[in-house]
C-alpha positions in Angstrom: 6.6 -21.9 -1.1 8.4 -21.7 2.0 11.6 -21.5 0.4 10.9 -17.9 -1.6 11.5 -15.1 -0.3 8.8 -13.4 1.2 8.8 -10.8 -1.6 9.2 -13.2 -4.5 7.2 -12.6 -7.9 4.4 -14.7 -8.8 5.4 -17.5 -11.5 2.3 -17.5 -13.2 2.9 -15.9 -16.9 1.8 -12.0 -16.7 0.6 -12.0 -13.1 2.7 -9.2 -12.5 3.5 -5.8 -14.5 6.1 -6.6 -17.3 8.6 -4.2 -15.4 9.2 -6.9 -12.2 10.3 -9.1 -15.2 13.3 -6.9 -15.9 11.5 -5.1 -19.0 12.1 -1.7 -19.7 9.1 0.9 -18.4 9.2 5.1 -18.8 7.0 4.9 -15.6 8.8 2.7 -13.0 12.0 3.0 -11.3 14.2 1.5 -8.7 11.6 3.6 -5.8 8.9 1.5 -7.2 11.0 -1.5 -7.1 12.2 -0.7 -3.5 8.1 -0.1 -2.5 7.1 -2.8 -4.0 9.6 -5.5 -2.3 8.6 -3.9 1.1 5.0 -3.7 0.6 4.9 -7.4 -0.8 6.7 -8.5 2.3 4.4 -7.0 4.7 1.5 -8.1 3.3 2.9 -11.4 3.0 4.1 -11.4 6.5 1.9 -9.3 8.3 -1.6 -9.9 6.6 -1.8 -12.9 4.8 -1.4 -15.3 7.6 -4.8 -13.7 9.5 -6.4 -12.2 6.7 -8.3 -15.2 5.4 -9.7 -16.1 9.1 -11.2 -12.4 9.5 -12.9 -12.8 5.6 -14.6 -16.2 6.8 -15.6 -15.2 10.2 -16.2 -11.2 9.4 -13.9 -10.2 12.0 -12.7 -6.5 12.2 -9.4 -6.3 11.8 -7.5 -5.2 15.3 -6.0 -2.0 15.8 -2.4 -3.0 15.5 -3.2 -4.0 12.1 -4.1 -0.5 11.2 -1.0 1.1 13.4 1.3 -1.3 11.3 0.0 0.1 7.8 0.0 3.7 9.0 3.7 2.8 10.5 5.0 1.9 7.0 3.3 4.0 5.2 0.6 1.8 3.6 -2.4 3.9 4.3 -0.9 7.3 3.3 0.5 5.9 -0.1 -2.8 4.6 -0.7 -4.2 8.1 -1.0 -1.9 8.9 -3.9 0.5 11.9 -4.1 -0.1 15.3 -3.0 0.5 17.5 0.2 -0.9 14.7 2.8 2.3 13.0 2.5 4.7 15.6 3.8 1.9 15.7 6.5 1.0 11.9 7.1 4.0 10.5 4.9 6.6 10.5 7.9 7.8 7.3 5.8 6.7 5.6 3.2 7.6 2.2 2.3 10.7 1.5 0.2 12.3 4.9 1.3 10.2 6.7 -1.4 10.4 10.5 -0.3 7.1 12.7 -0.6 8.5 14.8 -3.6 9.5 11.4 -5.8 6.1 10.0 -5.1 3.9 9.4 -8.2 0.6 7.5 -9.2 2.5 4.4 -10.0 3.9 4.2 -6.6 -0.1 4.8 -5.3 -0.7 1.8 -8.0 1.6 -0.6 -6.2 0.1 0.1 -3.1 -3.3 -1.0 -4.3 -2.0 -3.9 -6.4 -0.3 -5.4 -3.3 -3.5 -4.9 -1.2 -5.4 -6.6 -4.0 -3.2 -9.4 -4.3 -4.1 -10.4 -1.1 -7.3 -12.2 -2.3 -9.9 -11.0 0.4 -12.0 -8.3 -0.9 -14.1 -7.8 2.1 -11.2 -7.2 4.4 -9.3 -5.2 1.6 -12.1 -2.8 1.6 -12.5 -2.7 5.4 -8.8 -1.8 5.8 -8.9 1.4 3.6 -11.5 1.6 1.3 -13.6 4.3 3.3 -9.8 5.9 3.9 -9.2 6.1 0.2 -12.2 7.3 -0.8 -13.2 9.6 1.5 -10.0 11.5 2.8 -8.7 12.8 -0.5 -11.5 15.3 -0.8 -11.1 16.1 2.8 -7.2 16.9 1.9 -8.1 18.8 -1.2 -11.1 20.6 -0.8 -11.7 20.8 3.1 -10.9 24.1 5.0 -7.6 24.9 6.3 -7.1 22.4 9.5 -4.3 23.7 11.5 -4.2 20.0 13.0 -3.4 18.8 9.8 -0.5 21.4 9.0 1.7 19.9 11.6 
């Protein structure tokens, strides 16, 4: 609906976690709200308009989309909490600091990408990164380039 805010919640019952409907939760706080709002707006503005044609035509997303995702911290946030956020997470969605970032922030990043409804493109926009990079970060040899 064009009249709704770009980060509007779904009106479908139980389509959103109960916290977003103002229920209390020990797991979510204001940083989670800010992150979800920014990611929802980004996904709806930057990805949703172009993702279906990519899915239908088997098109590869352009480098500019990767750069935008990296620029707002979406790529770093999909890898989860850890030391990489201080290295790669120069900016995280919603102004979350690396020290405050938790697994529920990561969950939000995955939920917002999944809400796009195009699993092929969604996987193309980060499944390899999400699966392959954490072992390199956590168990790879010390790489001076990562420590900058």
